[in-house]
C-alpha positions in Angstrom: 10.3 12.3 36.6 12.9 11.1 33.5 11.7 8.3 30.9 14.1 5.2 31.9 14.9 3.2 28.9 13.6 -0.1 31.5 10.2 1.3 31.3 10.2 0.8 27.2 6.5 -1.8 27.3 7.9 -4.1 25.1 5.9 -7.6 25.1 6.7 -10.1 22.7 4.3 -12.9 22.0 5.5 -14.1 18.6 9.0 -14.6 20.1 7.4 -17.1 22.2 6.7 -19.0 19.3 8.8 -22.0 18.2 12.5 -21.1 17.3 11.8 -22.0 13.2 9.2 -19.5 13.2 12.4 -17.0 13.5 16.1 -16.2 14.0 17.0 -14.6 17.1 19.5 -11.5 15.8 20.5 -8.0 16.5 20.4 -5.1 13.9 23.9 -4.4 13.1 24.5 -0.8 14.4 25.3 1.8 12.0 28.0 4.7 11.8 26.4 8.0 12.4 22.7 8.2 13.1 20.9 11.2 12.8 16.8 11.5 13.3 15.2 12.7 10.6 11.8 12.9 11.9 9.9 11.0 14.5 6.2 10.9 14.6 5.1 11.7 18.2 1.5 11.4 18.0 1.9 7.7 16.8 5.0 7.7 19.4 2.3 8.8 22.3 -0.2 6.2 20.8 1.7 3.3 21.8 2.8 4.7 25.0 6.2 5.8 24.0 7.9 8.5 25.2 8.5 11.0 22.3 11.4 13.0 23.9 13.2 10.1 25.1 13.1 8.2 21.3 14.1 11.9 19.8 17.1 11.9 22.4 20.4 10.2 21.3 19.9 7.1 23.2 16.4 6.8 21.8 18.0 7.4 18.5 20.4 5.2 19.0 17.4 2.6 19.6 15.7 3.8 16.2 19.1 3.2 14.2 19.7 -0.3 15.8 22.7 1.0 17.4 21.5 0.3 21.1 19.0 -2.6 22.0 16.2 -2.1 25.0 16.6 -5.1 27.4 13.1 -5.8 27.5 13.1 -6.5 23.0 13.9 -9.3 21.7 15.1 -8.7 18.2 14.1 -11.5 15.2 14.3 -11.8 11.7 10.6 -13.7 10.9 10.5 -16.7 8.4 8.0 -16.8 5.5 7.6 -17.9 2.1 5.8 -16.1 -0.7 4.7 -16.3 -4.5 6.7 -13.4 -5.8 5.1 -12.6 -9.1 3.2 -16.1 -9.4 6.5 -18.4 -8.6 7.0 -19.6 -5.5 10.3 -19.1 -3.4 10.0 -21.7 -0.3 12.6 -19.5 1.9 12.1 -15.7 2.0 12.1 -14.3 5.8 13.1 -10.4 6.8 16.1 -10.1 5.0 16.7 -6.1 5.6 14.4 -6.1 8.8 14.4 -6.9 12.6 11.7 -7.3 14.8 12.0 -5.5 17.9 9.2 -6.5 19.8 5.9 -5.6 20.6 3.5 -3.0 22.4 -0.2 -2.3 23.6 -1.3 1.0 22.4 -3.8 2.9 24.1 -6.5 1.3 22.1 -5.5 -2.0 23.8 -4.1 -3.4 20.1 -0.6 -5.2 20.0 1.6 -3.3 17.6 5.0 -5.0 16.2 8.0 -2.2 16.4 10.2 -2.9 13.3 13.7 -2.0 12.2 13.4 -1.6 8.2 17.0 -1.2 6.7 18.6 -2.8 9.7 21.3 -5.0 8.2 21.8 -8.6 7.1 20.2 -11.8 8.5 20.3 -15.6 7.7 17.4 -14.3 5.3 19.3 -11.8 3.6 20.1 -14.5 0.4 23.7 -12.0 -0.4 22.0 -8.7 0.0 23.2 -6.1 2.2 20.4 -5.8 4.4 20.0 -2.2 4.4 17.8 0.3 3.0 18.6 3.7 1.2 17.0 6.6 2.3 14.6 7.0 -0.9 12.4 4.0 -0.1 12.4 5.0 3.5 10.7 8.5 2.7 8.6 6.7 0.3 7.1 4.5 2.6 6.8 6.8 5.6 5.3 9.4 3.4 3.1 6.8 1.7 2.0 4.9 5.0 1.4 8.1 6.3 -0.9 9.3 3.5 -3.1 6.0 3.9 -3.5 6.3 7.3 -4.9 9.6 7.4 -7.1 8.7 4.2 -8.6 5.9 6.3 -7.3 2.9 5.1 -6.0 -0.1 7.1 -1.8 0.1 6.5 1.4 -0.1 8.6 2.5 3.0 10.0 5.9 5.0 10.1 7.2 6.1 13.4 10.7 7.5 12.7 13.2 7.6 10.0 17.2 7.8 10.8 19.9 8.3 8.5 22.9 6.1 9.3 26.1 8.1 8.4 26.8 5.5 5.5 26.0 4.5 1.8 24.2 2.0 0.2 24.9 0.8 -3.1 22.6 -0.1 -5.6 23.3 1.4 -9.0 24.8 3.8 -7.4 26.1 5.2 -3.8 23.0 6.6 -1.8 22.5 7.6 1.7 21.4 4.7 4.0 18.6 5.3 6.7 16.2 3.0 8.9 12.7 2.9 9.2 11.3 2.2 12.4 7.8 0.7 11.0 4.6 -0.2 13.2 2.4 -3.2 12.6 -1.1 -4.8 13.5 1.7 -8.0 12.7 4.2 -9.0 10.2 2.2 -12.1 9.6 1.7 -12.7 6.2 0.1 -15.5 3.5 3.7 -16.6 3.0 3.9 -17.2 6.8 2.0 -19.7 6.2 3.4 -20.9 3.0 6.8 -21.4 5.2 5.2 -24.0 7.4 3.0 -25.7 4.4 5.5 -26.1 2.3 7.5 -28.1 4.7 4.5 -30.3 5.8 4.8 -28.9 9.1 1.4 -29.3 10.5 2.3 -28.0 14.4 3.5 -25.2 13.5 0.3 -24.3 11.3 -1.7 -24.9 13.8 0.4 -22.9 16.3 0.8 -20.1 13.8 -3.5 -20.0 13.0 -4.0 -19.7 16.8 -1.3 -17.5 17.4 -3.3 -15.1 14.6 -6.9 -16.0 16.0 -5.8 -14.8 19.6 -3.9 -11.7 18.1 -6.4 -10.6 15.2 -9.6 -12.5 15.3 -10.7 -13.6 18.6 -14.3 -13.9 17.8 -13.6 -16.7 15.5 -12.1 -19.1 18.4 -15.2 -21.2 18.2 -16.8 -23.8 16.4 -14.6 -24.3 13.1 -12.1 -21.9 14.0 -10.0 -22.4 10.5 -12.6 -22.1 8.4 -14.1 -18.6 10.0 -10.5 -17.6 10.1 -10.5 -18.0 6.4 -13.6 -15.9 5.8 -12.3 -13.2 8.0 -9.4 -12.8 6.5 -10.8 -13.0 3.1 -13.5 -10.4 4.1 -10.6 -8.4 5.3 -8.9 -8.7 2.2 -11.7 -7.7 0.0 -12.4 -4.5 2.1 -8.6 -3.6 2.2 -8.4 -3.7 -2.0 -11.6 -1.8 -2.5 -10.5 1.3 -0.4 -7.4 0.9 -2.8 -9.6 1.5 -5.8 -11.6 3.7 -4.4 -8.4 6.3 -4.1 -6.6 5.1 -7.4 -3.9 3.0 -5.2 -1.6 1.1 -6.9 0.2 -1.5 -4.6 3.0 -2.7 -7.5 4.0 -6.0 -6.0 1.1 -8.0 -4.3 2.8 -11.0 -3.5 2.0 -13.6 -1.3 4.7 -12.5 1.3 3.4 -8.8 1.0 0.0 -9.9 1.7 -0.9 -9.2 5.6 -3.0 -11.6 7.4 -4.1 -8.4 9.7 -5.6 -6.5 6.7 -3.1 -3.8 6.6 -1.1 -2.7 3.4 2.1 -3.4 4.0 5.7 -3.2 2.2 5.3 0.0 0.0 7.9 -0.6 -2.7 7.0 0.6 -6.4 3.9 1.4 -5.2 1.8 4.5 -6.6 -1.1 6.5 -6.9 -3.2 7.3 -10.6 -3.1 10.6 -11.8 -5.0 9.6 -15.2 -7.3 7.0 -15.0 -6.6 4.2 -16.5 -7.4 0.7 -15.7 -4.6 -1.1 -16.8 -2.3 1.4 -15.1 0.9 0.0 -13.9 4.2 1.7 -12.7 6.6 -0.9 -11.2 9.8 -1.4 -13.0 9.4 -5.3 -12.2 5.8 -5.7 -13.2 6.9 -5.9 -17.0 3.4 -7.8 -17.7 0.7 -6.0 -15.9 0.2 -8.9 -13.3 -0.2 -5.8 -10.6 -2.4 -3.4 -12.6 -4.4 -1.0 -10.7 -7.7 -3.3 -12.0 -6.0 -6.4 -11.6 -5.7 -5.9 -7.9 -8.9 -7.8 -6.7 -8.1 -10.6 -8.9 -4.6 -11.1 -7.6 -6.0 -10.7 -4.1 -8.2 -13.6 -4.8 -5.2 -15.2 -6.1 -3.3 -14.9 -2.9 -6.4 -15.4 -0.8 -6.6 -18.9 -2.5 -3.2 -19.6 -1.5 -3.7 -19.2 2.1 -6.8 -21.4 1.8 -4.3 -24.0 0.6 -2.0 -23.7 3.3 -5.4 -24.3 5.4 -6.4 -27.4 4.2 -4.9 -29.9 6.9 -6.5 -28.2 9.5 -10.0 -27.6 7.9 -11.1 -31.0 7.9 -9.3 -34.3 7.8 -10.9 -35.7 4.3 -9.0 -33.6 1.4 -12.1 -33.2 -0.4 -14.5 -31.8 2.6 -11.6 -29.6 3.1 -11.1 -28.2 -0.6 -15.0 -27.7 -0.6 -14.8 -25.8 3.2 -12.0 -23.5 1.5 -14.1 -23.1 -2.0 -16.7 -22.2 0.0 -14.7 -19.4 2.1 -13.1 -17.9 -0.8 -16.6 -17.6 -2.7 -17.2 -14.6 -0.5 -14.1 -12.5 -1.5 -16.0 -11.4 -4.7 -19.7 -10.4 -3.3 -17.9 -8.9 -0.3 -15.6 -7.0 -2.5 -18.3 -5.6 -5.3 -20.5 -4.6 -2.7 -17.8 -2.9 -0.6 -16.2 -1.4 -4.0 -20.3 -0.5 -5.3 -21.2 1.3 -2.1 -18.0 3.2 -2.3 -18.1 4.4 -5.9 -21.7 5.7 -4.5 -20.7 7.5 -1.6 -18.1 9.4 -4.3 -20.7 10.6 -6.4 -23.1 11.7 -3.6 -25.4 8.5 -3.8 -26.5 7.3 -0.2 -29.7 4.6 -1.6 -29.0 2.0 -3.8 -30.9 1.9 -7.3 -30.6 -0.6 -10.3 -29.3 2.3 -12.5 -27.1 3.2 -10.2 -23.9 0.6 -11.6 -24.5 2.0 -15.0 -24.2 5.3 -13.9 -21.0 4.4 -12.1 -19.6 2.4 -15.2 -20.2 5.3 -17.4 -18.6 8.1 -15.4 -15.5 5.6 -14.9 -15.7 4.9 -19.4 -15.6 8.5 -19.5 -13.0 9.2 -17.3 -10.4 6.5 -19.5 -11.4 7.9 -22.4 -10.6 11.5 -21.5 -7.7 10.5 -19.7 -9.3 12.7 -16.5 -7.5 13.0 -13.4 -8.8 10.3 -11.1 -8.7 12.2 -7.6 -9.7 15.5 -9.3 -12.4 14.1 -11.2 -14.1 13.2 -8.3 -12.9 16.0 -6.2 -14.5 18.4 -8.4 -17.8 16.5 -8.6 -18.2 17.5 -5.2 -18.4 20.9 -5.8 -20.9 20.6 -9.2 -23.5 19.1 -7.0 -24.4 22.5 -5.6 -25.5 23.7 -9.0 -24.4 24.7 -12.7 -22.1 27.3 -11.4 -20.3 24.3 -9.5 -19.4 22.4 -13.2 -17.0 24.2 -15.0 -13.9 22.9 -13.3 -15.1 19.0 -13.3 -16.4 19.7 -17.2 -13.1 20.8 -17.8 -11.4 17.2 -17.3 -13.6 16.0 -20.1 -12.6 15.9 -24.0 -16.0 15.3 -25.2 -18.4 18.1 -23.3 -21.5 16.5 -24.6 -21.0 13.2 -23.3 -20.4 14.4 -19.9 -23.4 17.0 -20.3 -25.4 13.9 -21.0 -23.8 11.7 -17.7 -24.3 15.1 -15.9 -28.1 15.2 -16.5 -28.5 11.6 -15.5 -26.6 12.3 -12.3 -28.6 15.3 -11.4 -31.7 13.2 -11.9 -30.3 10.3 -9.8 -29.6 12.7 -7.1 -32.6 14.4 -6.6 -34.1 11.1 -5.3 -32.8 11.5 -2.3 -31.4 13.7 0.7 -29.6 15.3 1.7 -29.5 19.2 0.0 -26.7 19.9 -2.3 -24.4 21.6 0.8 -24.7 18.2 3.2 -24.2 16.2 0.1 -21.3 18.2 -0.6 -20.1 17.8 2.6 -20.4 14.2 3.0 -18.5 13.7 -0.7 -15.6 15.6 0.3 -15.1 13.5 3.5 -14.7 10.5 1.0 -13.0 11.9 -1.9 -9.4 13.6 -0.9 -8.5 16.5 -2.3 -4.7 15.4 -1.7 -2.7 12.1 -2.5 0.9 11.5 -2.1 1.4 12.1 -5.8 4.5 10.4 -7.7 6.0 13.8 -9.0 5.6 15.2 -5.3 7.2 12.2 -3.7 10.1 11.8 -6.1 10.8 15.5 -5.6 11.1 15.2 -1.7 13.5 12.4 -2.5 15.8 14.3 -4.9 15.9 17.1 -2.6 16.8 14.8 0.5 19.0 12.9 -1.0 20.8 15.5 -3.6 20.7 18.2 -0.8 19.9 17.0 2.2 17.1 19.0 2.3 14.1 17.5 4.3 11.8 20.9 4.0 9.9 19.6 1.4 9.4 16.2 3.0 8.0 18.1 6.1 5.9 20.2 4.2 4.2 16.9 2.1 3.7 15.5 5.0 1.6 18.2 6.2 -0.2 18.3 3.3 -1.2 14.6 3.3 -2.5 14.9 6.8 -5.7 16.1 6.8 -6.4 14.8 2.8 -10.0 15.6 2.8 -10.1 19.3 3.9 -10.2 22.4 1.4 -6.5 24.0 2.2 -6.2 26.7 -0.5 -2.5 27.3 0.5 -1.8 24.1 -0.5 -3.5 24.5 -3.5 -0.7 22.9 -6.0 -0.2 20.1 -4.4 -3.3 18.9 -5.8 -3.0 19.6 -9.0 -1.9 16.9 -11.5 2.0 16.7 -12.8 2.9 18.8 -15.9 4.0 16.6 -18.7 7.9 17.1 -18.1 6.8 15.9 -14.5 5.3 12.7 -14.8 6.7 9.6 -13.2 5.9 6.7 -15.4 8.4 4.0 -13.2 8.9 3.5 -9.6 11.1 1.0 -8.4 11.6 -1.4 -5.4 13.8 -0.7 -2.7 15.8 -3.3 -2.7 
C-alpha cells in the first residue's frame, strides 16, 4: 500500500504552548530542490517512510516547498549570552520546526528545517544556509552519534538550486535536523528577561514532562536543575574524551536535553593542546578545548538564574538552592572525565596514582604535539606487548620520557585483569580510529561546492559510521593532516 502524506505521524506538543513561545511561519519555498542524502536508517527509526521521503513530494517537504497537513511550522523564541554578552531576543532566524514525531523507542523528536528562509527572528539575515555548513553539520553530527555522544541528528540534506550570498555566492541547501527538542538555556532566558513567570513555569513543566519525568515530585525545579547539570557535565566530559571543540558554547547553543547542538565552527583536535581554538570568531579563546567545562558551568549558572523565582519564594533561599545544585557539576564532570581517561588507557579500577599517570601522559602529548586520536588508538596496540609499541612511541619527541611513562603504565595495568587481548578490545571500543578530521571535512565541502561531486561526502560518512573498527581499506582517513593540509580556522555557517 503506498505511503500517504496524511500518515506522517506529527504530534506537536511545543506548538500547543502559548503563542509567545514561537511565531507560526511556514518555510519559504526554494527554486529547485534536489536530494543530496537521506538518512534512511534514521528515517525508519523515526517511523517515517524513507522511500516517500526520497520521492518528489518528500524532497519538497525536506526543502520547505511542501508543508504536510499534520505539521505546524513554527520559529521558536529564545535569548542568549553570545560570547558573554546577553542578547534578549534571538530565536530561530533561519530554521523552522515542522513538528514532532515519536520514534520507535517511544522518544519524542523534533523535525526542523535549517536554512528554510527568513523569520521574524532573522534580524536582517536571509534565513538561508550554504551547502558547506549543511554538509559539515551532517558529517559531524552523524559522526558524534556513531561515537556514542548525545547529539542532534541529520535526517537529510537538500540543495535549493539558489545561491546564498556570503563573502561570495555559494550554493544553497537545507538541512533536516532531528533533536530531542530545541529547548535551550536561552529559551528560559528569553522569558526570565521579560519577567514572565507564567511562561517560565509552563516551560519548566514542558521540559520535565518531555525530558525528565522522574523529577516530577517534591522540589521539581531543584531536581530539574540538578538533572540538566548532570547531563551537561556528562556531555562535556564526552567531548573532551574525543578531542571535540564545540567552538561557540553560547547559552542559546546549550541544549536543555543534554545533546550537542548547533555545529557551527566546531572541530576535532589533531595535535593535543588544551588551548586549541579553531573558531574564527573566538578571538580570545573563550571556548578553547580545556575551557569547555568552565563555560558549561557558566552557562548552567545562567540557567539557574532563570529558575530562581521557581526555586523558592525567598530570594536568599532560592540562591542557596541554585548554588547547591551547581556545586554538583564539577565532581560529576571530573568523575566522568577521569573514568573515561582511565578506560582510554586500559584501566578498569581506581587507584590513587592513576590521576598522576593520566596527567603525565597528557603533558607528554602536549610537549610533543602528539596527535590526540592517534595517541590513544596506538596505545591500544601497545597493550599487547613491546612489539606493539613502535607506532605509539613514534608520536613523542622525547623517547626517554615516554619510555618512563610506559614502564609506569605497564606496572599499573599488570595490577588488574583482563589480559592484553581483552584489554585491547575494550580500549579500542572507546578510542576511535576515525574522527571527522578538519582537513577531510574541508575536502568534502570543496568537492561538493566547486565540482558538484558528493562522492567524497558519501565515503567520509561511510568511514565515520564505524569509528571504533579497524578498517585497513580506510587507513588514510585515520592519518592526521600533512602540514599543507592543516585547517587552522573554522567558520560559523551564518
